[in-house]
PyMOL Python script that loads the backbone (N, CA, C, O; Angstrom):
from pymol import cmd

cmd.read_pdbstr("""\
ATOM      1  N   MET A   1       4.112  40.897 -35.455  1.00  0.00           N
ATOM      2  CA  MET A   1       2.714  41.139 -35.260  1.00  0.00           C
ATOM      3  C   MET A   1       1.958  40.360 -36.325  1.00  0.00           C
ATOM      4  O   MET A   1       2.332  40.376 -37.498  1.00  0.00           O
ATOM      5  N   GLN A   2       0.908  39.688 -35.919  1.00  0.00           N
ATOM      6  CA  GLN A   2       0.085  38.907 -36.834  1.00  0.00           C
ATOM      7  C   GLN A   2      -1.209  39.663 -37.114  1.00  0.00           C
ATOM      8  O   GLN A   2      -1.901  40.087 -36.188  1.00  0.00           O
ATOM      9  N   LEU A   3      -1.531  39.830 -38.388  1.00  0.00           N
ATOM     10  CA  LEU A   3      -2.753  40.507 -38.823  1.00  0.00           C
ATOM     11  C   LEU A   3      -3.543  39.527 -39.676  1.00  0.00           C
ATOM     12  O   LEU A   3      -2.961  38.722 -40.403  1.00  0.00           O
ATOM     13  N   PHE A   4      -4.879  39.593 -39.589  1.00  0.00           N
ATOM     14  CA  PHE A   4      -5.705  38.621 -40.299  1.00  0.00           C
ATOM     15  C   PHE A   4      -6.686  39.323 -41.219  1.00  0.00           C
ATOM     16  O   PHE A   4      -7.306  40.316 -40.839  1.00  0.00           O
ATOM     17  N   ASP A   5      -6.825  38.802 -42.431  1.00  0.00           N
ATOM     18  CA  ASP A   5      -7.829  39.263 -43.387  1.00  0.00           C
ATOM     19  C   ASP A   5      -8.865  38.159 -43.540  1.00  0.00           C
ATOM     20  O   ASP A   5      -8.578  37.104 -44.105  1.00  0.00           O
ATOM     21  N   ALA A   6     -10.066  38.404 -43.039  1.00  0.00           N
ATOM     22  CA  ALA A   6     -11.118  37.384 -43.039  1.00  0.00           C
ATOM     23  C   ALA A   6     -11.586  37.029 -44.449  1.00  0.00           C
ATOM     24  O   ALA A   6     -11.914  35.874 -44.721  1.00  0.00           O
ATOM     25  N   GLU A   7     -11.618  38.013 -45.344  1.00  0.00           N
ATOM     26  CA  GLU A   7     -12.114  37.760 -46.694  1.00  0.00           C
ATOM     27  C   GLU A   7     -11.265  36.734 -47.439  1.00  0.00           C
ATOM     28  O   GLU A   7     -11.799  35.873 -48.139  1.00  0.00           O
ATOM     29  N   SER A   8      -9.957  36.824 -47.291  1.00  0.00           N
ATOM     30  CA  SER A   8      -9.068  35.893 -47.992  1.00  0.00           C
ATOM     31  C   SER A   8      -8.525  34.794 -47.079  1.00  0.00           C
ATOM     32  O   SER A   8      -7.791  33.912 -47.525  1.00  0.00           O
ATOM     33  N   SER A   9      -8.891  34.854 -45.803  1.00  0.00           N
ATOM     34  CA  SER A   9      -8.388  33.901 -44.795  1.00  0.00           C
ATOM     35  C   SER A   9      -6.859  33.871 -44.779  1.00  0.00           C
ATOM     36  O   SER A   9      -6.241  32.809 -44.700  1.00  0.00           O
ATOM     37  N   THR A  10      -6.269  35.060 -44.857  1.00  0.00           N
ATOM     38  CA  THR A  10      -4.818  35.189 -44.924  1.00  0.00           C
ATOM     39  C   THR A  10      -4.271  35.885 -43.691  1.00  0.00           C
ATOM     40  O   THR A  10      -4.813  36.893 -43.237  1.00  0.00           O
ATOM     41  N   TYR A  11      -3.194  35.336 -43.159  1.00  0.00           N
ATOM     42  CA  TYR A  11      -2.456  36.002 -42.091  1.00  0.00           C
ATOM     43  C   TYR A  11      -1.302  36.764 -42.720  1.00  0.00           C
ATOM     44  O   TYR A  11      -0.561  36.230 -43.545  1.00  0.00           O
ATOM     45  N   THR A  12      -1.161  38.027 -42.315  1.00  0.00           N
ATOM     46  CA  THR A  12      -0.030  38.860 -42.708  1.00  0.00           C
ATOM     47  C   THR A  12       0.807  39.083 -41.464  1.00  0.00           C
ATOM     48  O   THR A  12       0.276  39.246 -40.365  1.00  0.00           O
ATOM     49  N   TYR A  13       2.116  39.089 -41.643  1.00  0.00           N
ATOM     50  CA  TYR A  13       3.013  39.291 -40.504  1.00  0.00           C
ATOM     51  C   TYR A  13       3.820  40.560 -40.713  1.00  0.00           C
ATOM     52  O   TYR A  13       4.427  40.764 -41.764  1.00  0.00           O
ATOM     53  N   LEU A  14       3.816  41.411 -39.694  1.00  0.00           N
ATOM     54  CA  LEU A  14       4.630  42.618 -39.664  1.00  0.00           C
ATOM     55  C   LEU A  14       5.788  42.336 -38.721  1.00  0.00           C
ATOM     56  O   LEU A  14       5.601  42.174 -37.515  1.00  0.00           O
ATOM     57  N   LEU A  15       6.990  42.280 -39.290  1.00  0.00           N
ATOM     58  CA  LEU A  15       8.197  41.963 -38.522  1.00  0.00           C
ATOM     59  C   LEU A  15       9.142  43.150 -38.579  1.00  0.00           C
ATOM     60  O   LEU A  15       9.231  43.828 -39.603  1.00  0.00           O
ATOM     61  N   TRP A  16       9.857  43.407 -37.468  1.00  0.00           N
ATOM     62  CA  TRP A  16      10.764  44.548 -37.461  1.00  0.00           C
ATOM     63  C   TRP A  16      11.956  44.322 -36.566  1.00  0.00           C
ATOM     64  O   TRP A  16      11.945  43.492 -35.656  1.00  0.00           O
ATOM     65  N   ASP A  17      12.993  45.098 -36.861  1.00  0.00           N
ATOM     66  CA  ASP A  17      14.209  45.118 -36.049  1.00  0.00           C
ATOM     67  C   ASP A  17      13.999  46.168 -34.964  1.00  0.00           C
ATOM     68  O   ASP A  17      13.725  47.329 -35.266  1.00  0.00           O
ATOM     69  N   LYS A  18      14.127  45.765 -33.711  1.00  0.00           N
ATOM     70  CA  LYS A  18      13.825  46.690 -32.614  1.00  0.00           C
ATOM     71  C   LYS A  18      14.817  47.838 -32.521  1.00  0.00           C
ATOM     72  O   LYS A  18      14.486  48.888 -31.970  1.00  0.00           O
ATOM     73  N   ASP A  19      16.024  47.665 -33.045  1.00  0.00           N
ATOM     74  CA  ASP A  19      17.028  48.730 -32.981  1.00  0.00           C
ATOM     75  C   ASP A  19      16.877  49.744 -34.119  1.00  0.00           C
ATOM     76  O   ASP A  19      16.895  50.953 -33.886  1.00  0.00           O
ATOM     77  N   THR A  20      16.728  49.247 -35.342  1.00  0.00           N
ATOM     78  CA  THR A  20      16.657  50.150 -36.504  1.00  0.00           C
ATOM     79  C   THR A  20      15.232  50.583 -36.835  1.00  0.00           C
ATOM     80  O   THR A  20      15.030  51.597 -37.503  1.00  0.00           O
ATOM     81  N   LYS A  21      14.249  49.820 -36.370  1.00  0.00           N
ATOM     82  CA  LYS A  21      12.827  50.064 -36.672  1.00  0.00           C
ATOM     83  C   LYS A  21      12.502  49.801 -38.144  1.00  0.00           C
ATOM     84  O   LYS A  21      11.441  50.204 -38.622  1.00  0.00           O
ATOM     85  N   ASP A  22      13.408  49.125 -38.871  1.00  0.00           N
ATOM     86  CA  ASP A  22      13.111  48.695 -40.232  1.00  0.00           C
ATOM     87  C   ASP A  22      12.151  47.518 -40.153  1.00  0.00           C
ATOM     88  O   ASP A  22      12.317  46.624 -39.323  1.00  0.00           O
ATOM     89  N   ALA A  23      11.136  47.524 -41.030  1.00  0.00           N
ATOM     90  CA  ALA A  23      10.095  46.501 -40.959  1.00  0.00           C
ATOM     91  C   ALA A  23       9.826  45.890 -42.327  1.00  0.00           C
ATOM     92  O   ALA A  23      10.092  46.493 -43.366  1.00  0.00           O
ATOM     93  N   ILE A  24       9.292  44.679 -42.292  1.00  0.00           N
ATOM     94  CA  ILE A  24       8.859  43.996 -43.509  1.00  0.00           C
ATOM     95  C   ILE A  24       7.463  43.435 -43.284  1.00  0.00           C
ATOM     96  O   ILE A  24       7.052  43.182 -42.151  1.00  0.00           O
ATOM     97  N   LEU A  25       6.748  43.247 -44.378  1.00  0.00           N
ATOM     98  CA  LEU A  25       5.456  42.569 -44.354  1.00  0.00           C
ATOM     99  C   LEU A  25       5.620  41.228 -45.054  1.00  0.00           C
ATOM    100  O   LEU A  25       6.185  41.152 -46.145  1.00  0.00           O
ATOM    101  N   VAL A  26       5.129  40.186 -44.427  1.00  0.00           N
ATOM    102  CA  VAL A  26       5.158  38.847 -45.006  1.00  0.00           C
ATOM    103  C   VAL A  26       3.726  38.472 -45.356  1.00  0.00           C
ATOM    104  O   VAL A  26       2.842  38.543 -44.502  1.00  0.00           O
ATOM    105  N   ASP A  27       3.489  38.078 -46.588  1.00  0.00           N
ATOM    106  CA  ASP A  27       2.172  37.710 -47.109  1.00  0.00           C
ATOM    107  C   ASP A  27       1.140  38.831 -46.985  1.00  0.00           C
ATOM    108  O   ASP A  27       0.050  38.600 -46.461  1.00  0.00           O
ATOM    109  N   PRO A  28       1.461  40.044 -47.458  1.00  0.00           N
ATOM    110  CA  PRO A  28       0.473  41.125 -47.391  1.00  0.00           C
ATOM    111  C   PRO A  28      -0.702  40.872 -48.339  1.00  0.00           C
ATOM    112  O   PRO A  28      -0.560  40.207 -49.365  1.00  0.00           O
ATOM    113  N   VAL A  29      -1.853  41.411 -47.973  1.00  0.00           N
ATOM    114  CA  VAL A  29      -3.069  41.322 -48.789  1.00  0.00           C
ATOM    115  C   VAL A  29      -3.295  42.701 -49.407  1.00  0.00           C
ATOM    116  O   VAL A  29      -3.331  43.704 -48.695  1.00  0.00           O
ATOM    117  N   ASP A  30      -3.447  42.751 -50.731  1.00  0.00           N
ATOM    118  CA  ASP A  30      -3.517  44.054 -51.409  1.00  0.00           C
ATOM    119  C   ASP A  30      -4.657  44.942 -50.921  1.00  0.00           C
ATOM    120  O   ASP A  30      -4.524  46.165 -50.947  1.00  0.00           O
ATOM    121  N   THR A  31      -5.761  44.372 -50.482  1.00  0.00           N
ATOM    122  CA  THR A  31      -6.885  45.182 -50.003  1.00  0.00           C
ATOM    123  C   THR A  31      -6.683  45.689 -48.579  1.00  0.00           C
ATOM    124  O   THR A  31      -7.503  46.454 -48.073  1.00  0.00           O
ATOM    125  N   GLN A  32      -5.604  45.271 -47.932  1.00  0.00           N
ATOM    126  CA  GLN A  32      -5.335  45.678 -46.551  1.00  0.00           C
ATOM    127  C   GLN A  32      -4.105  46.582 -46.432  1.00  0.00           C
ATOM    128  O   GLN A  32      -3.543  46.724 -45.346  1.00  0.00           O
ATOM    129  N   VAL A  33      -3.695  47.183 -47.527  1.00  0.00           N
ATOM    130  CA  VAL A  33      -2.495  48.022 -47.527  1.00  0.00           C
ATOM    131  C   VAL A  33      -2.612  49.158 -46.516  1.00  0.00           C
ATOM    132  O   VAL A  33      -1.667  49.417 -45.771  1.00  0.00           O
ATOM    133  N   ASP A  34      -3.749  49.834 -46.480  1.00  0.00           N
ATOM    134  CA  ASP A  34      -3.918  50.955 -45.548  1.00  0.00           C
ATOM    135  C   ASP A  34      -3.814  50.496 -44.102  1.00  0.00           C
ATOM    136  O   ASP A  34      -3.187  51.167 -43.283  1.00  0.00           O
ATOM    137  N   ARG A  35      -4.419  49.365 -43.784  1.00  0.00           N
ATOM    138  CA  ARG A  35      -4.333  48.819 -42.421  1.00  0.00           C
ATOM    139  C   ARG A  35      -2.883  48.536 -42.051  1.00  0.00           C
ATOM    140  O   ARG A  35      -2.438  48.876 -40.955  1.00  0.00           O
ATOM    141  N   ASP A  36      -2.153  47.914 -42.964  1.00  0.00           N
ATOM    142  CA  ASP A  36      -0.766  47.544 -42.693  1.00  0.00           C
ATOM    143  C   ASP A  36       0.115  48.779 -42.496  1.00  0.00           C
ATOM    144  O   ASP A  36       0.951  48.813 -41.593  1.00  0.00           O
ATOM    145  N   ILE A  37      -0.074  49.781 -43.335  1.00  0.00           N
ATOM    146  CA  ILE A  37       0.694  51.022 -43.191  1.00  0.00           C
ATOM    147  C   ILE A  37       0.342  51.713 -41.879  1.00  0.00           C
ATOM    148  O   ILE A  37       1.227  52.232 -41.198  1.00  0.00           O
ATOM    149  N   ASP A  38      -0.932  51.726 -41.519  1.00  0.00           N
ATOM    150  CA  ASP A  38      -1.353  52.334 -40.248  1.00  0.00           C
ATOM    151  C   ASP A  38      -0.692  51.651 -39.061  1.00  0.00           C
ATOM    152  O   ASP A  38      -0.237  52.323 -38.136  1.00  0.00           O
ATOM    153  N   GLU A  39      -0.633  50.327 -39.076  1.00  0.00           N
ATOM    154  CA  GLU A  39      -0.004  49.593 -37.969  1.00  0.00           C
ATOM    155  C   GLU A  39       1.483  49.923 -37.876  1.00  0.00           C
ATOM    156  O   GLU A  39       2.007  50.131 -36.782  1.00  0.00           O
ATOM    157  N   ALA A  40       2.155  49.971 -39.006  1.00  0.00           N
ATOM    158  CA  ALA A  40       3.581  50.304 -39.009  1.00  0.00           C
ATOM    159  C   ALA A  40       3.799  51.726 -38.504  1.00  0.00           C
ATOM    160  O   ALA A  40       4.735  51.983 -37.747  1.00  0.00           O
ATOM    161  N   THR A  41       2.950  52.636 -38.917  1.00  0.00           N
ATOM    162  CA  THR A  41       3.062  54.030 -38.493  1.00  0.00           C
ATOM    163  C   THR A  41       2.853  54.169 -36.990  1.00  0.00           C
ATOM    164  O   THR A  41       3.584  54.910 -36.332  1.00  0.00           O
ATOM    165  N   LYS A  42       1.866  53.469 -36.439  1.00  0.00           N
ATOM    166  CA  LYS A  42       1.602  53.517 -34.993  1.00  0.00           C
ATOM    167  C   LYS A  42       2.823  53.103 -34.182  1.00  0.00           C
ATOM    168  O   LYS A  42       3.044  53.595 -33.076  1.00  0.00           O
ATOM    169  N   LEU A  43       3.610  52.197 -34.744  1.00  0.00           N
ATOM    170  CA  LEU A  43       4.791  51.681 -34.048  1.00  0.00           C
ATOM    171  C   LEU A  43       6.073  52.416 -34.449  1.00  0.00           C
ATOM    172  O   LEU A  43       7.170  52.019 -34.056  1.00  0.00           O
ATOM    173  N   ASN A  44       5.929  53.485 -35.228  1.00  0.00           N
ATOM    174  CA  ASN A  44       7.083  54.267 -35.709  1.00  0.00           C
ATOM    175  C   ASN A  44       8.077  53.416 -36.491  1.00  0.00           C
ATOM    176  O   ASN A  44       9.290  53.554 -36.335  1.00  0.00           O
ATOM    177  N   LEU A  45       7.545  52.535 -37.332  1.00  0.00           N
ATOM    178  CA  LEU A  45       8.383  51.648 -38.128  1.00  0.00           C
ATOM    179  C   LEU A  45       8.550  52.192 -39.540  1.00  0.00           C
ATOM    180  O   LEU A  45       7.707  52.935 -40.040  1.00  0.00           O
ATOM    181  N   SER A  46       9.640  51.811 -40.162  1.00  0.00           N
ATOM    182  CA  SER A  46       9.902  52.165 -41.548  1.00  0.00           C
ATOM    183  C   SER A  46       9.789  50.894 -42.387  1.00  0.00           C
ATOM    184  O   SER A  46      10.627  49.999 -42.279  1.00  0.00           O
ATOM    185  N   LEU A  47       8.751  50.816 -43.223  1.00  0.00           N
ATOM    186  CA  LEU A  47       8.582  49.638 -44.072  1.00  0.00           C
ATOM    187  C   LEU A  47       9.632  49.648 -45.175  1.00  0.00           C
ATOM    188  O   LEU A  47       9.697  50.578 -45.979  1.00  0.00           O
ATOM    189  N   VAL A  48      10.446  48.610 -45.201  1.00  0.00           N
ATOM    190  CA  VAL A  48      11.489  48.507 -46.211  1.00  0.00           C
ATOM    191  C   VAL A  48      11.178  47.426 -47.236  1.00  0.00           C
ATOM    192  O   VAL A  48      11.833  47.342 -48.275  1.00  0.00           O
ATOM    193  N   TYR A  49      10.178  46.598 -46.944  1.00  0.00           N
ATOM    194  CA  TYR A  49       9.786  45.540 -47.872  1.00  0.00           C
ATOM    195  C   TYR A  49       8.387  45.090 -47.497  1.00  0.00           C
ATOM    196  O   TYR A  49       8.079  44.915 -46.318  1.00  0.00           O
ATOM    197  N   GLY A  50       7.542  44.902 -48.498  1.00  0.00           N
ATOM    198  CA  GLY A  50       6.192  44.442 -48.185  1.00  0.00           C
ATOM    199  C   GLY A  50       5.471  43.961 -49.406  1.00  0.00           C
ATOM    200  O   GLY A  50       4.318  43.538 -49.315  1.00  0.00           O
TER     201      GLY A  50
END
""", "prot")
cmd.dss("prot")
cmd.show_as("cartoon", "prot")
cmd.util.cbc("prot")
cmd.orient("prot")
């Protein structure tokens, strides 16, 4: 999943294993932590790295 932060012009990627539901964040933006956690929660993912 691709997420965009307009303020920093940064794309963050939420990637996960469909079997284990383990997920990682690539290039997270510190001001968007709540958004990223909300997206992972909606998909029942377990963030293991971000």
